N, CA, C, O and the ligand as a Tripos MOL2 file, in Angstrom:
@<TRIPOS>MOLECULE
protein
  293   291    74     0     0
PROTEIN
NO_CHARGES

@<TRIPOS>ATOM
      1 N          27.0790    2.1990   20.8250 N.3       1 MET1
      2 CA         27.7880    3.3190   20.8220 C.3       1 MET1
      3 C          26.9890    4.2940   19.8460 C.2       1 MET1
      4 O          26.1050    3.9170   19.0760 O.2       1 MET1
      5 N          27.3820    5.4490   19.9780 N.am      2 ALA2
      6 CA         26.5990    6.4670   19.0960 C.3       2 ALA2
      7 C          27.4050    6.7010   17.7970 C.2       2 ALA2
      8 O          27.6010    7.8210   17.3240 O.2       2 ALA2
      9 N          27.8100    5.6590   17.3150 N.am      3 LYS3
     10 CA         28.4300    5.8220   15.9200 C.3       3 LYS3
     11 C          27.5330    5.7990   14.8100 C.2       3 LYS3
     12 O          26.6680    4.9250   14.7690 O.2       3 LYS3
     13 N          27.6360    6.7020   13.8520 N.am      4 ARG4
     14 CA         26.6120    6.9180   12.8210 C.3       4 ARG4
     15 C          26.8350    5.9160   11.6340 C.2       4 ARG4
     16 O          27.9390    5.7290   11.1230 O.2       4 ARG4
     17 N          25.7330    5.3210   11.2620 N.am      5 PRO5
     18 CA         25.9970    4.3530   10.0180 C.3       5 PRO5
     19 C          26.0450    5.3980    8.8240 C.2       5 PRO5
     20 O          25.5700    6.5330    8.8170 O.2       5 PRO5
     21 N          26.7860    4.6870    7.7380 N.am      6 PRO6
     22 CA         27.1670    5.3820    6.6900 C.3       6 PRO6
     23 C          26.0250    6.2370    6.1040 C.2       6 PRO6
     24 O          26.2380    7.3860    5.7160 O.2       6 PRO6
     25 N          24.8380    5.6730    6.0470 N.am      7 HIS7
     26 CA         23.6130    6.2630    5.1810 C.3       7 HIS7
     27 C          23.2180    7.5300    5.8680 C.2       7 HIS7
     28 O          22.6190    8.4450    5.3030 O.2       7 HIS7
     29 N          23.6160    7.5280    7.2190 N.am      8 ASP8
     30 CA         23.2710    8.8410    8.0000 C.3       8 ASP8
     31 C          24.0190   10.0040    7.3620 C.2       8 ASP8
     32 O          23.6250   11.1280    7.6720 O.2       8 ASP8
     33 N          24.9550    9.9050    6.5860 N.am      9 PHE9
     34 CA         25.5120   10.8610    5.7960 C.3       9 PHE9
     35 C          24.4970   11.9300    5.3080 C.2       9 PHE9
     36 O          24.8700   13.0790    5.0720 O.2       9 PHE9
     37 N          23.2360   11.5430    5.1630 N.am     10 TRP10
     38 CA         22.1910   12.5650    4.7000 C.3      10 TRP10
     39 C          21.4390   13.2870    5.8580 C.2      10 TRP10
     40 O          20.6400   14.2020    5.6580 O.2      10 TRP10
     41 N          21.7750   12.7770    7.1330 N.am     11 ALA11
     42 CA         20.9340   13.2860    8.2010 C.3      11 ALA11
     43 C          21.1780   14.8320    8.3370 C.2      11 ALA11
     44 O          20.2220   15.5650    8.5880 O.2      11 ALA11
     45 N          22.3750   15.3100    8.1830 N.am     12 ASP12
     46 CA         22.6150   16.6200    8.2040 C.3      12 ASP12
     47 C          22.5310   17.5700    6.9920 C.2      12 ASP12
     48 O          22.8260   18.7650    7.0190 O.2      12 ASP12
     49 N          22.0810   16.8620    5.9040 N.am     13 ALA13
     50 CA         22.0920   17.5760    4.6090 C.3      13 ALA13
     51 C          21.1740   18.7780    4.6320 C.2      13 ALA13
     52 O          20.0740   18.6740    5.1750 O.2      13 ALA13
     53 N          21.5440   19.8670    4.0980 N.am     14 GLU14
     54 CA         20.5930   21.0310    3.7000 C.3      14 GLU14
     55 C          19.6640   20.6100    2.5050 C.2      14 GLU14
     56 O          20.0780   20.1190    1.4550 O.2      14 GLU14
     57 N          18.3180   20.8750    2.8170 N.am     15 THR15
     58 CA         17.5210   20.4240    1.7570 C.3      15 THR15
     59 C          16.8190   21.7040    1.0420 C.2      15 THR15
     60 O          16.5630   22.6900    1.7330 O.2      15 THR15
     61 N          16.5620   21.6900   -0.1050 N.am     16 ARG16
     62 CA         15.8810   22.7650   -0.9260 C.3      16 ARG16
     63 C          14.7980   22.0050   -1.7740 C.2      16 ARG16
     64 O          14.9030   20.9020   -2.3100 O.2      16 ARG16
     65 N          13.7580   22.8500   -1.7610 N.am     17 MET17
     66 CA         12.5660   22.3310   -2.6140 C.3      17 MET17
     67 C          12.8300   22.9440   -3.9930 C.2      17 MET17
     68 O          13.2010   24.1040   -4.1740 O.2      17 MET17
     69 N          12.5860   21.9870   -4.9900 N.am     18 ILE18
     70 CA         12.7170   22.3870   -6.3420 C.3      18 ILE18
     71 C          11.1550   22.5440   -6.8510 C.2      18 ILE18
     72 O          10.4260   21.5830   -6.6060 O.2      18 ILE18
     73 N          10.6730   23.4890   -7.4260 N.am     19 GLN19
     74 CA          9.2330   23.6430   -7.8530 C.3      19 GLN19
     75 C           9.4280   22.9790   -9.4230 C.2      19 GLN19
     76 O          10.4500   22.9060  -10.1050 O.2      19 GLN19
     77 N           8.1130   22.5530   -9.7010 N.am     20 PRO20
     78 CA          8.0410   21.9940  -10.9020 C.3      20 PRO20
     79 C           8.6110   22.8730  -11.9900 C.2      20 PRO20
     80 O           9.3620   22.3260  -12.7980 O.2      20 PRO20
     81 N           8.3760   24.0590  -12.1120 N.am     21 TYR21
     82 CA          8.8790   24.8790  -13.3800 C.3      21 TYR21
     83 C          10.3940   25.0730  -13.1140 C.2      21 TYR21
     84 O          11.0160   25.5850  -14.0450 O.2      21 TYR21
     85 N          11.0730   24.7560  -12.0270 N.am     22 GLN22
     86 CA         12.5510   24.6860  -11.9270 C.3      22 GLN22
     87 C          13.0220   23.4630  -12.2810 C.2      22 GLN22
     88 O          14.2490   23.4100  -12.3540 O.2      22 GLN22
     89 N          12.4280   22.4610  -12.5250 N.am     23 ALA23
     90 CA         13.0130   21.1290  -12.8910 C.3      23 ALA23
     91 C          12.9190   20.9470  -14.3400 C.2      23 ALA23
     92 O          11.8360   20.6720  -14.8570 O.2      23 ALA23
     93 N          14.0830   21.0940  -15.0840 N.am     24 ASN24
     94 CA         14.0750   21.1080  -16.4100 C.3      24 ASN24
     95 C          15.0780   20.0730  -16.9580 C.2      24 ASN24
     96 O          15.3850   20.0010  -18.1480 O.2      24 ASN24
     97 N          15.5430   19.3050  -16.0170 N.am     25 LYS25
     98 CA         16.1020   17.9960  -16.4330 C.3      25 LYS25
     99 C          15.6630   16.7450  -15.9410 C.2      25 LYS25
    100 O          14.6590   16.7570  -15.2280 O.2      25 LYS25
    101 N          16.2440   15.6200  -16.1940 N.am     26 THR26
    102 CA         15.7860   14.4710  -15.6450 C.3      26 THR26
    103 C          16.9860   14.1020  -14.6090 C.2      26 THR26
    104 O          18.1680   14.0750  -14.9520 O.2      26 THR26
    105 N          16.5720   13.8530  -13.4370 N.am     27 TYR27
    106 CA         17.6430   13.4770  -12.2860 C.3      27 TYR27
    107 C          17.3840   12.1290  -11.9020 C.2      27 TYR27
    108 O          16.3200   11.5800  -12.1890 O.2      27 TYR27
    109 N          18.2930   11.5660  -11.2710 N.am     28 LEU28
    110 CA         18.2210   10.0860  -10.6710 C.3      28 LEU28
    111 C          17.9990   10.1040   -9.2220 C.2      28 LEU28
    112 O          18.7990   10.6900   -8.4930 O.2      28 LEU28
    113 N          16.9550    9.4960   -8.7480 N.am     29 CYS29
    114 CA         16.7800    9.6430   -7.3770 C.3      29 CYS29
    115 C          17.4200    8.5950   -6.6980 C.2      29 CYS29
    116 O          17.0460    7.4770   -7.0510 O.2      29 CYS29
    117 N          18.3710    8.6420   -5.7300 N.am     30 PRO30
    118 CA         18.9820    7.7540   -5.0790 C.3      30 PRO30
    119 C          18.3310    6.9980   -4.0800 C.2      30 PRO30
    120 O          18.8540    6.0100   -3.5650 O.2      30 PRO30
    121 N          17.0310    7.4920   -3.7370 N.am     31 GLY31
    122 CA         16.2010    6.7300   -2.7970 C.3      31 GLY31
    123 C          15.5890    5.4580   -3.5260 C.2      31 GLY31
    124 O          15.4350    4.4060   -2.9060 O.2      31 GLY31
    125 N          15.2180    5.6040   -4.9750 N.am     32 CYS32
    126 CA         14.5720    4.5050   -5.4210 C.3      32 CYS32
    127 C          15.2490    4.0610   -6.8860 C.2      32 CYS32
    128 O          14.8730    3.1570   -7.6330 O.2      32 CYS32
    129 N          16.3200    4.9480   -7.0500 N.am     33 ASN33
    130 CA         17.0980    4.6270   -8.3530 C.3      33 ASN33
    131 C          16.3150    4.8400   -9.5560 C.2      33 ASN33
    132 O          16.6920    4.3140  -10.6030 O.2      33 ASN33
    133 N          15.2300    5.5800   -9.5210 N.am     34 ARG34
    134 CA         14.4640    5.9200  -10.6430 C.3      34 ARG34
    135 C          14.5420    7.4490  -11.1380 C.2      34 ARG34
    136 O          14.9220    8.3550  -10.3950 O.2      34 ARG34
    137 N          14.2040    7.6080  -12.2600 N.am     35 ASP35
    138 CA         14.1470    9.0590  -12.7450 C.3      35 ASP35
    139 C          13.1390   10.0200  -12.0790 C.2      35 ASP35
    140 O          11.9960    9.7090  -11.7420 O.2      35 ASP35
    141 N          13.7390   11.2740  -11.9290 N.am     36 ILE36
    142 CA         12.6920   12.1860  -11.6630 C.3      36 ILE36
    143 C          12.5040   13.0850  -13.0020 C.2      36 ILE36
    144 O          13.3680   13.8640  -13.4030 O.2      36 ILE36
    145 N          11.4300   12.9000  -13.5470 N.am     37 PRO37
    146 CA         11.2810   13.6180  -14.9620 C.3      37 PRO37
    147 C          11.2460   15.0920  -14.7120 C.2      37 PRO37
    148 O          10.9860   15.6170  -13.6290 O.2      37 PRO37
    149 N          11.5630   15.7540  -15.9280 N.am     38 PRO38
    150 CA         11.3310   17.2060  -15.8260 C.3      38 PRO38
    151 C           9.9860   17.5740  -15.5490 C.2      38 PRO38
    152 O           8.9950   16.9440  -15.9170 O.2      38 PRO38
    153 N           9.9980   18.7370  -14.8100 N.am     39 GLY39
    154 CA          8.5450   19.2710  -14.4340 C.3      39 GLY39
    155 C           7.9460   18.5740  -13.1710 C.2      39 GLY39
    156 O           6.7410   18.5700  -12.9170 O.2      39 GLY39
    157 N           8.8690   18.0110  -12.4390 N.am     40 THR40
    158 CA          8.4890   17.1460  -11.1260 C.3      40 THR40
    159 C           9.0060   18.0400  -10.0280 C.2      40 THR40
    160 O          10.2110   18.2910  -10.0420 O.2      40 THR40
    161 N           8.2810   18.5320   -9.1170 N.am     41 GLY41
    162 CA          8.5910   19.1680   -7.8610 C.3      41 GLY41
    163 C           9.2380   17.9710   -7.0390 C.2      41 GLY41
    164 O           8.7540   16.8620   -6.8150 O.2      41 GLY41
    165 N          10.5200   18.5210   -6.6330 N.am     42 HIS42
    166 CA         11.3140   17.4400   -5.7960 C.3      42 HIS42
    167 C          12.2340   18.2290   -4.7910 C.2      42 HIS42
    168 O          12.1160   19.4410   -4.6100 O.2      42 HIS42
    169 N          13.1570   17.4390   -4.1570 N.am     43 ILE43
    170 CA         14.0150   18.0420   -3.0890 C.3      43 ILE43
    171 C          15.5710   17.7880   -3.6250 C.2      43 ILE43
    172 O          15.9770   16.7720   -4.1900 O.2      43 ILE43
    173 N          16.2160   18.8000   -3.3450 N.am     44 VAL44
    174 CA         17.8150   18.6920   -3.5080 C.3      44 VAL44
    175 C          18.3360   18.5570   -2.1510 C.2      44 VAL44
    176 O          18.0290   19.4330   -1.3430 O.2      44 VAL44
    177 N          19.1030   17.5590   -1.7730 N.am     45 ALA45
    178 CA         19.7860   17.5560   -0.5400 C.3      45 ALA45
    179 C          21.1640   17.7570   -0.6440 C.2      45 ALA45
    180 O          21.7470   17.0160   -1.4360 O.2      45 ALA45
    181 N          21.8700   18.6420    0.0100 N.am     46 VAL46
    182 CA         23.3370   18.9180    0.0520 C.3      46 VAL46
    183 C          24.0770   18.5400    1.3140 C.2      46 VAL46
    184 O          23.9900   19.1960    2.3520 O.2      46 VAL46
    185 N          24.8130   17.4450    1.1750 N.am     47 PRO47
    186 CA         25.4800   17.2630    2.5570 C.3      47 PRO47
    187 C          26.3460   18.3530    2.7910 C.2      47 PRO47
    188 O          26.7920   19.0290    1.8630 O.2      47 PRO47
    189 N          26.6210   18.5730    4.0330 N.am     48 PRO48
    190 CA         27.2830   19.6990    4.6210 C.3      48 PRO48
    191 C          28.6090   19.7990    4.1420 C.2      48 PRO48
    192 O          29.0260   20.8600    3.6780 O.2      48 PRO48
    193 N          29.3780   18.6760    4.2250 N.am     49 GLU49
    194 CA         30.7370   18.8650    3.9470 C.3      49 GLU49
    195 C          31.0810   18.2440    2.5830 C.2      49 GLU49
    196 O          32.2560   17.9140    2.4290 O.2      49 GLU49
    197 N          30.2590   18.0490    1.6170 N.am     50 ALA50
    198 CA         30.3510   17.5150    0.1740 C.3      50 ALA50
    199 C          29.2850   18.2300   -0.6970 C.2      50 ALA50
    200 O          28.3030   17.6060   -1.0990 O.2      50 ALA50
    201 N          29.4590   19.3990   -0.9570 N.am     51 ALA51
    202 CA         28.4250   20.0240   -1.7410 C.3      51 ALA51
    203 C          28.3190   19.4640   -3.0800 C.2      51 ALA51
    204 O          27.2540   19.5410   -3.6920 O.2      51 ALA51
    205 N          29.4170   18.8670   -3.6110 N.am     52 ASP52
    206 CA         29.2720   18.3290   -4.9090 C.3      52 ASP52
    207 C          28.7190   16.9630   -4.9820 C.2      52 ASP52
    208 O          28.5330   16.3820   -6.0510 O.2      52 ASP52
    209 N          28.4560   16.4510   -3.7970 N.am     53 LEU53
    210 CA         27.6540   15.2350   -3.7180 C.3      53 LEU53
    211 C          26.0450   15.3360   -3.4620 C.2      53 LEU53
    212 O          25.3390   14.4540   -2.9730 O.2      53 LEU53
    213 N          25.6310   16.6470   -3.9190 N.am     54 ARG54
    214 CA         24.2720   16.7860   -3.8420 C.3      54 ARG54
    215 C          23.4490   15.9460   -4.7340 C.2      54 ARG54
    216 O          23.8130   15.6200   -5.8650 O.2      54 ARG54
    217 N          22.2780   15.5890   -4.1670 N.am     55 ARG55
    218 CA         21.4220   14.6590   -5.0100 C.3      55 ARG55
    219 C          19.9540   15.1040   -4.9180 C.2      55 ARG55
    220 O          19.3840   15.5360   -3.9160 O.2      55 ARG55
    221 N          19.4360   14.9120   -6.1800 N.am     56 HIS56
    222 CA         17.9850   15.1550   -6.1430 C.3      56 HIS56
    223 C          17.1090   13.9680   -5.7810 C.2      56 HIS56
    224 O          17.3570   12.8610   -6.2590 O.2      56 HIS56
    225 N          16.0860   14.1650   -4.9450 N.am     57 TRP57
    226 CA         15.2640   13.1140   -4.4530 C.3      57 TRP57
    227 C          13.7770   13.2720   -4.7170 C.2      57 TRP57
    228 O          13.3300   14.4180   -4.6930 O.2      57 TRP57
    229 N          13.0270   12.3420   -4.9430 N.am     58 HIS58
    230 CA         11.5630   12.4810   -4.9380 C.3      58 HIS58
    231 C          11.3330   12.8150   -3.4730 C.2      58 HIS58
    232 O          12.0250   12.3930   -2.5460 O.2      58 HIS58
    233 N          10.2420   13.6510   -3.3660 N.am     59 LYS59
    234 CA          9.7560   14.0710   -2.0340 C.3      59 LYS59
    235 C           9.4590   12.8920   -1.2500 C.2      59 LYS59
    236 O           9.8490   12.8420   -0.0830 O.2      59 LYS59
    237 N           8.7970   11.9180   -1.7770 N.am     60 GLY60
    238 CA          8.4180   10.6880   -1.0550 C.3      60 GLY60
    239 C           9.4670    9.9980   -0.4820 C.2      60 GLY60
    240 O           9.4620    9.5940    0.6810 O.2      60 GLY60
    241 N          10.5940    9.8190   -1.4700 N.am     61 CYS61
    242 CA         11.6890    9.2370   -1.0150 C.3      61 CYS61
    243 C          12.5100    9.8280    0.0720 C.2      61 CYS61
    244 O          12.9960    9.1630    0.9870 O.2      61 CYS61
    245 N          12.6290   11.0160   -0.0640 N.am     62 TRP62
    246 CA         13.4470   11.8740    0.9710 C.3      62 TRP62
    247 C          12.6570   11.6810    2.3090 C.2      62 TRP62
    248 O          13.2970   11.4110    3.3250 O.2      62 TRP62
    249 N          11.2740   11.8100    2.3580 N.am     63 ASN63
    250 CA         10.6400   11.6140    3.6040 C.3      63 ASN63
    251 C          10.6660   10.1630    4.0270 C.2      63 ASN63
    252 O          10.6780    9.8550    5.2190 O.2      63 ASN63
    253 N          10.6750    9.3700    3.1590 N.am     64 GLY64
    254 CA         10.6300    7.9570    3.7350 C.3      64 GLY64
    255 C          12.0450    7.6300    4.1040 C.2      64 GLY64
    256 O          12.2210    6.7770    4.9750 O.2      64 GLY64
    257 N          13.0410    8.1920    3.5580 N.am     65 ARG65
    258 CA         14.3300    7.9280    3.8850 C.3      65 ARG65
    259 C          14.5790    8.2270    5.5530 C.2      65 ARG65
    260 O          15.2350    7.4890    6.2870 O.2      65 ARG65
    261 N          13.9920    9.3130    5.9120 N.am     66 ALA66
    262 CA         14.1540    9.7980    7.3420 C.3      66 ALA66
    263 C          13.4190    8.6890    8.2150 C.2      66 ALA66
    264 O          13.9620    8.2800    9.2410 O.2      66 ALA66
    265 N          12.2400    8.2280    7.8250 N.am     67 THR67
    266 CA         11.3280    7.3180    8.7400 C.3      67 THR67
    267 C          11.8570    5.8850    8.6260 C.2      67 THR67
    268 O          11.7490    5.0870    9.5570 O.2      67 THR67
    269 N          12.4080    5.5970    7.5030 N.am     68 ARG68
    270 CA         12.7180    4.1030    7.3860 C.3      68 ARG68
    271 C          14.0180    3.7540    7.9380 C.2      68 ARG68
    272 O          14.2730    2.5550    8.0500 O.2      68 ARG68
    273 N          15.0020    4.7360    8.3520 N.am     69 GLY69
    274 CA         16.2100    4.4300    8.6770 C.3      69 GLY69
    275 C          16.1640    3.8180   10.1360 C.2      69 GLY69
    276 O          15.1490    3.8400   10.8310 O.2      69 GLY69
    277 N          17.3550    3.2760   10.5180 N.am     70 PRO70
    278 CA         17.3640    2.5900   11.9410 C.3      70 PRO70
    279 C          17.2220    3.6810   13.1590 C.2      70 PRO70
    280 O          16.8920    3.3340   14.2930 O.2      70 PRO70
    281 N          17.5020    5.0100   12.8040 N.am     71 ARG71
    282 CA         17.2570    5.9810   13.9910 C.3      71 ARG71
    283 C          16.1670    6.8230   13.6530 C.2      71 ARG71
    284 O          16.3080    7.8240   12.9510 O.2      71 ARG71
    285 N          14.9380    6.4000   14.1960 N.am     72 ASN72
    286 CA         13.8280    7.2990   13.8690 C.3      72 ASN72
    287 C          13.9300    8.5150   14.9210 C.2      72 ASN72
    288 O          14.6010    8.4270   15.9490 O.2      72 ASN72
    289 N          13.2390    9.5870   14.5790 N.am     73 ARG73
    290 CA         13.2290   10.7330   15.4260 C.3      73 ARG73
    291 C          11.8810   10.8380   16.1920 C.2      73 ARG73
    292 O          11.6860   11.7680   16.9750 O.2      73 ARG73
    293 ZN         12.8300    8.4330   -5.5570 Zn       74 ZN74
@<TRIPOS>BOND
     1     1     2 1
     2     2     3 1
     3     3     4 2
     4     3     5 am
     5     5     6 1
     6     6     7 1
     7     7     8 2
     8     7     9 am
     9     9    10 1
    10    10    11 1
    11    11    12 2
    12    11    13 am
    13    13    14 1
    14    14    15 1
    15    15    16 2
    16    15    17 am
    17    17    18 1
    18    18    19 1
    19    19    20 2
    20    19    21 am
    21    21    22 1
    22    22    23 1
    23    23    24 2
    24    23    25 am
    25    25    26 1
    26    26    27 1
    27    27    28 2
    28    27    29 am
    29    29    30 1
    30    30    31 1
    31    31    32 2
    32    31    33 am
    33    33    34 1
    34    34    35 1
    35    35    36 2
    36    35    37 am
    37    37    38 1
    38    38    39 1
    39    39    40 2
    40    39    41 am
    41    41    42 1
    42    42    43 1
    43    43    44 2
    44    43    45 am
    45    45    46 1
    46    46    47 1
    47    47    48 2
    48    47    49 am
    49    49    50 1
    50    50    51 1
    51    51    52 2
    52    51    53 am
    53    53    54 1
    54    54    55 1
    55    55    56 2
    56    55    57 am
    57    57    58 1
    58    58    59 1
    59    59    60 2
    60    59    61 am
    61    61    62 1
    62    62    63 1
    63    63    64 2
    64    63    65 am
    65    65    66 1
    66    66    67 1
    67    67    68 2
    68    67    69 am
    69    69    70 1
    70    70    71 1
    71    71    72 2
    72    71    73 am
    73    73    74 1
    74    74    75 1
    75    75    76 2
    76    75    77 am
    77    77    78 1
    78    78    79 1
    79    79    80 2
    80    79    81 am
    81    81    82 1
    82    82    83 1
    83    83    84 2
    84    83    85 am
    85    85    86 1
    86    86    87 1
    87    87    88 2
    88    87    89 am
    89    89    90 1
    90    90    91 1
    91    91    92 2
    92    91    93 am
    93    93    94 1
    94    94    95 1
    95    95    96 2
    96    95    97 am
    97    97    98 1
    98    98    99 1
    99    99   100 2
   100    99   101 am
   101   101   102 1
   102   102   103 1
   103   103   104 2
   104   103   105 am
   105   105   106 1
   106   106   107 1
   107   107   108 2
   108   107   109 am
   109   109   110 1
   110   110   111 1
   111   111   112 2
   112   111   113 am
   113   113   114 1
   114   114   115 1
   115   115   116 2
   116   115   117 am
   117   117   118 1
   118   118   119 1
   119   119   120 2
   120   119   121 am
   121   121   122 1
   122   122   123 1
   123   123   124 2
   124   123   125 am
   125   125   126 1
   126   126   127 1
   127   127   128 2
   128   127   129 am
   129   129   130 1
   130   130   131 1
   131   131   132 2
   132   131   133 am
   133   133   134 1
   134   134   135 1
   135   135   136 2
   136   135   137 am
   137   137   138 1
   138   138   139 1
   139   139   140 2
   140   139   141 am
   141   141   142 1
   142   142   143 1
   143   143   144 2
   144   143   145 am
   145   145   146 1
   146   146   147 1
   147   147   148 2
   148   147   149 am
   149   149   150 1
   150   150   151 1
   151   151   152 2
   152   151   153 am
   153   153   154 1
   154   154   155 1
   155   155   156 2
   156   155   157 am
   157   157   158 1
   158   158   159 1
   159   159   160 2
   160   159   161 am
   161   161   162 1
   162   162   163 1
   163   163   164 2
   164   163   165 am
   165   165   166 1
   166   166   167 1
   167   167   168 2
   168   167   169 am
   169   169   170 1
   170   170   171 1
   171   171   172 2
   172   171   173 am
   173   173   174 1
   174   174   175 1
   175   175   176 2
   176   175   177 am
   177   177   178 1
   178   178   179 1
   179   179   180 2
   180   179   181 am
   181   181   182 1
   182   182   183 1
   183   183   184 2
   184   183   185 am
   185   185   186 1
   186   186   187 1
   187   187   188 2
   188   187   189 am
   189   189   190 1
   190   190   191 1
   191   191   192 2
   192   191   193 am
   193   193   194 1
   194   194   195 1
   195   195   196 2
   196   195   197 am
   197   197   198 1
   198   198   199 1
   199   199   200 2
   200   199   201 am
   201   201   202 1
   202   202   203 1
   203   203   204 2
   204   203   205 am
   205   205   206 1
   206   206   207 1
   207   207   208 2
   208   207   209 am
   209   209   210 1
   210   210   211 1
   211   211   212 2
   212   211   213 am
   213   213   214 1
   214   214   215 1
   215   215   216 2
   216   215   217 am
   217   217   218 1
   218   218   219 1
   219   219   220 2
   220   219   221 am
   221   221   222 1
   222   222   223 1
   223   223   224 2
   224   223   225 am
   225   225   226 1
   226   226   227 1
   227   227   228 2
   228   227   229 am
   229   229   230 1
   230   230   231 1
   231   231   232 2
   232   231   233 am
   233   233   234 1
   234   234   235 1
   235   235   236 2
   236   235   237 am
   237   237   238 1
   238   238   239 1
   239   239   240 2
   240   239   241 am
   241   241   242 1
   242   242   243 1
   243   243   244 2
   244   243   245 am
   245   245   246 1
   246   246   247 1
   247   247   248 2
   248   247   249 am
   249   249   250 1
   250   250   251 1
   251   251   252 2
   252   251   253 am
   253   253   254 1
   254   254   255 1
   255   255   256 2
   256   255   257 am
   257   257   258 1
   258   258   259 1
   259   259   260 2
   260   259   261 am
   261   261   262 1
   262   262   263 1
   263   263   264 2
   264   263   265 am
   265   265   266 1
   266   266   267 1
   267   267   268 2
   268   267   269 am
   269   269   270 1
   270   270   271 1
   271   271   272 2
   272   271   273 am
   273   273   274 1
   274   274   275 1
   275   275   276 2
   276   275   277 am
   277   277   278 1
   278   278   279 1
   279   279   280 2
   280   279   281 am
   281   281   282 1
   282   282   283 1
   283   283   284 2
   284   283   285 am
   285   285   286 1
   286   286   287 1
   287   287   288 2
   288   287   289 am
   289   289   290 1
   290   290   291 1
   291   291   292 2
@<TRIPOS>SUBSTRUCTURE
     1 MET1         2 RESIDUE 1 A MET
     2 ALA2         6 RESIDUE 1 A ALA
     3 LYS3        10 RESIDUE 1 A LYS
     4 ARG4        14 RESIDUE 1 A ARG
     5 PRO5        18 RESIDUE 1 A PRO
     6 PRO6        22 RESIDUE 1 A PRO
     7 HIS7        26 RESIDUE 1 A HIS
     8 ASP8        30 RESIDUE 1 A ASP
     9 PHE9        34 RESIDUE 1 A PHE
    10 TRP10       38 RESIDUE 1 A TRP
    11 ALA11       42 RESIDUE 1 A ALA
    12 ASP12       46 RESIDUE 1 A ASP
    13 ALA13       50 RESIDUE 1 A ALA
    14 GLU14       54 RESIDUE 1 A GLU
    15 THR15       58 RESIDUE 1 A THR
    16 ARG16       62 RESIDUE 1 A ARG
    17 MET17       66 RESIDUE 1 A MET
    18 ILE18       70 RESIDUE 1 A ILE
    19 GLN19       74 RESIDUE 1 A GLN
    20 PRO20       78 RESIDUE 1 A PRO
    21 TYR21       82 RESIDUE 1 A TYR
    22 GLN22       86 RESIDUE 1 A GLN
    23 ALA23       90 RESIDUE 1 A ALA
    24 ASN24       94 RESIDUE 1 A ASN
    25 LYS25       98 RESIDUE 1 A LYS
    26 THR26      102 RESIDUE 1 A THR
    27 TYR27      106 RESIDUE 1 A TYR
    28 LEU28      110 RESIDUE 1 A LEU
    29 CYS29      114 RESIDUE 1 A CYS
    30 PRO30      118 RESIDUE 1 A PRO
    31 GLY31      122 RESIDUE 1 A GLY
    32 CYS32      126 RESIDUE 1 A CYS
    33 ASN33      130 RESIDUE 1 A ASN
    34 ARG34      134 RESIDUE 1 A ARG
    35 ASP35      138 RESIDUE 1 A ASP
    36 ILE36      142 RESIDUE 1 A ILE
    37 PRO37      146 RESIDUE 1 A PRO
    38 PRO38      150 RESIDUE 1 A PRO
    39 GLY39      154 RESIDUE 1 A GLY
    40 THR40      158 RESIDUE 1 A THR
    41 GLY41      162 RESIDUE 1 A GLY
    42 HIS42      166 RESIDUE 1 A HIS
    43 ILE43      170 RESIDUE 1 A ILE
    44 VAL44      174 RESIDUE 1 A VAL
    45 ALA45      178 RESIDUE 1 A ALA
    46 VAL46      182 RESIDUE 1 A VAL
    47 PRO47      186 RESIDUE 1 A PRO
    48 PRO48      190 RESIDUE 1 A PRO
    49 GLU49      194 RESIDUE 1 A GLU
    50 ALA50      198 RESIDUE 1 A ALA
    51 ALA51      202 RESIDUE 1 A ALA
    52 ASP52      206 RESIDUE 1 A ASP
    53 LEU53      210 RESIDUE 1 A LEU
    54 ARG54      214 RESIDUE 1 A ARG
    55 ARG55      218 RESIDUE 1 A ARG
    56 HIS56      222 RESIDUE 1 A HIS
    57 TRP57      226 RESIDUE 1 A TRP
    58 HIS58      230 RESIDUE 1 A HIS
    59 LYS59      234 RESIDUE 1 A LYS
    60 GLY60      238 RESIDUE 1 A GLY
    61 CYS61      242 RESIDUE 1 A CYS
    62 TRP62      246 RESIDUE 1 A TRP
    63 ASN63      250 RESIDUE 1 A ASN
    64 GLY64      254 RESIDUE 1 A GLY
    65 ARG65      258 RESIDUE 1 A ARG
    66 ALA66      262 RESIDUE 1 A ALA
    67 THR67      266 RESIDUE 1 A THR
    68 ARG68      270 RESIDUE 1 A ARG
    69 GLY69      274 RESIDUE 1 A GLY
    70 PRO70      278 RESIDUE 1 A PRO
    71 ARG71      282 RESIDUE 1 A ARG
    72 ASN72      286 RESIDUE 1 A ASN
    73 ARG73      290 RESIDUE 1 A ARG
    74 ZN74       293 GROUP 0 **** ****
């Protein structure tokens, strides 16, 4: 059936690029569970119905998330 797996939660998320100069905190990337150090360009993903669940991802982890999942595009 066309039921979505739970991690597909992120499929419709809005993403925003954070430039290195905008990153002035350490964030935890949910893709690899490692820190994103200050000064690192990365991605913010905001789920459409849960803006307070937005997460900061490494670019590579975000891109890998899409291709590694069960539903490739
Ligand atoms: Zn990561």
